C-alpha positions as CSV (number, residue, x, y, z in Angstrom):
1,M,123.4,-14.7,-108.1
2,L,123.8,-11.6,-107.0
3,V,125.6,-10.9,-103.3
4,V,125.4,-7.2,-103.0
5,T,127.3,-5.7,-99.4
6,N,128.1,-2.0,-98.6
7,G,129.8,0.2,-96.3
8,C,133.0,3.0,-95.5
9,F,136.0,0.3,-95.3
10,D,137.8,2.7,-93.7
11,L,141.5,1.1,-93.3
12,L,140.5,-2.2,-93.9
13,H,140.7,-5.1,-90.4
14,I,140.2,-8.0,-89.7
15,G,135.6,-6.8,-88.9
16,H,136.1,-6.1,-92.3
17,I,137.5,-9.3,-94.0
18,R,135.2,-11.2,-91.7
19,L,132.3,-9.7,-92.9
20,L,133.1,-9.7,-96.9
21,E,134.8,-13.8,-96.9
22,F,130.7,-14.3,-95.5
23,A,128.9,-12.3,-98.3
24,K,131.0,-14.5,-101.0
25,K,129.3,-17.6,-99.5
26,Q,126.0,-15.7,-99.9
27,G,126.2,-16.7,-103.1
28,D,128.0,-16.5,-106.7
29,E,129.4,-13.4,-107.2
30,L,130.6,-9.6,-104.5
31,L,129.4,-6.4,-105.2
32,V,130.9,-4.4,-102.5
33,L,129.4,-0.7,-102.8
34,I,131.2,1.5,-101.2
35,N,130.8,5.2,-99.0
36,S,132.2,8.7,-101.3
37,D,135.0,10.7,-99.4
38,F,131.9,13.2,-98.8
39,S,129.7,10.5,-97.5
40,V,132.2,9.7,-94.6
41,A,133.1,12.3,-93.0
42,S,129.3,13.0,-93.4
43,L,129.0,10.1,-91.4
44,K,132.2,10.1,-89.6
45,G,132.7,13.5,-89.2
46,D,136.1,15.4,-89.4
47,G,139.4,13.6,-90.3
48,R,137.4,11.0,-91.9
49,P,137.5,9.4,-93.8
50,I,141.3,8.3,-93.6
51,T,141.8,6.1,-96.7
52,P,140.5,8.4,-99.6
53,E,138.2,6.4,-101.4
54,D,139.9,5.0,-105.4
55,E,142.7,3.8,-102.3
56,R,139.5,2.2,-100.4
57,A,138.3,1.0,-103.0
58,E,141.5,-0.8,-105.0
59,I,141.7,-2.9,-101.3
60,L,138.9,-4.1,-101.8
61,R,139.2,-4.9,-105.1
62,A,143.4,-6.9,-104.1
63,L,140.4,-8.9,-102.2
64,A,140.3,-12.4,-103.7
65,C,135.8,-12.9,-102.2
66,V,135.6,-8.9,-103.9
67,D,134.2,-9.4,-107.2
68,N,133.4,-5.6,-108.2
69,V,133.6,-2.4,-106.3
70,L,130.6,0.8,-107.3
71,V,131.5,4.3,-105.1
72,F,127.8,6.2,-103.9
73,Q,128.0,9.0,-102.8
74,D,124.3,9.2,-100.1
75,E,121.1,7.2,-99.8
76,Y,119.4,8.3,-102.4
77,D,123.1,7.1,-104.5
78,L,123.2,3.9,-102.7
79,E,119.1,2.4,-103.2
80,R,119.1,3.3,-107.0
81,L,122.1,0.7,-106.8
82,Y,120.4,-1.4,-105.0
83,A,117.2,-1.1,-107.4
84,H,119.7,-0.7,-110.7
85,F,121.2,-4.2,-109.4
86,K,118.3,-5.4,-108.0
87,P,121.0,-8.2,-106.3
88,S,119.4,-11.9,-105.1
89,V,121.0,-11.3,-101.0
90,M,122.1,-7.8,-99.2
91,V,124.0,-8.8,-96.6
92,K,124.6,-6.5,-93.5
93,D,125.9,-6.3,-90.1
94,N,123.4,-7.7,-87.1
95,H,123.4,-4.2,-85.3
96,Y,120.9,-3.5,-88.6
97,R,118.1,-6.5,-87.6
98,G,115.0,-4.6,-87.1
99,K,116.2,-1.1,-88.9
100,Q,115.0,0.5,-91.6
101,I,117.5,-1.0,-94.3
102,T,118.3,1.1,-97.4
103,G,117.8,-1.3,-100.5
104,S,116.5,-3.8,-98.8
105,R,113.0,-3.5,-101.1
106,H,115.4,-4.4,-104.2
107,V,116.5,-7.3,-102.7
108,K,115.0,-11.0,-102.3
109,E,116.6,-11.8,-98.4
110,V,118.8,-10.2,-96.7
111,V,121.8,-11.6,-94.6
112,F,122.5,-10.3,-91.4
113,F,126.1,-10.5,-90.5
114,E,127.3,-11.4,-86.6
115,P,129.7,-7.9,-86.0
116,T,133.2,-8.7,-84.9
117,G,133.5,-6.2,-82.2
118,H,136.4,-4.8,-84.6
119,S,135.9,-1.0,-86.0
120,T,137.5,1.2,-87.6
121,S,136.6,4.3,-84.6
122,E,137.9,1.9,-82.5
123,I,141.3,1.4,-84.1
124,I,141.6,5.4,-85.0
125,R,141.4,6.0,-80.8
126,R,143.5,3.4,-79.9
127,V,146.0,5.5,-82.0
128,K,145.4,8.3,-80.9
129,D,145.5,7.2,-77.6
130,G,149.1,5.7,-78.0
131,R,147.0,2.2,-76.7
132,R,148.2,-0.8,-79.2
133,A,146.1,-4.6,-80.0
134,N,145.3,-6.8,-76.4
135,L,147.1,-9.4,-77.1
């Protein structure tokens, strides 16, 4: 059973790892669709992504829970990939609950993951402010 999740995955952190491990448990094979550099820049603004798409894909492929990674360019491309692969399960962060989710009409089930409170944007803010993690 194919499971798919998607996102930027810029500066991989523990929240990403927990999401990906949760997603893998929903089926047999996990495909991760990542936003292209252009897509990340348009979503997140100047200075993003921090890590280029080819490196983000390579890092994700190195994780035991990830079976394959593809880069998508925009929402139309993402919709097309979901239509092509027709996964059984899509995994999204809980903050997408009740919202229109690109590609969801091509899956049998959408499973929501409770976010961990970690974010790449917050890590970047801490670095810029010279703050360390709350230990």
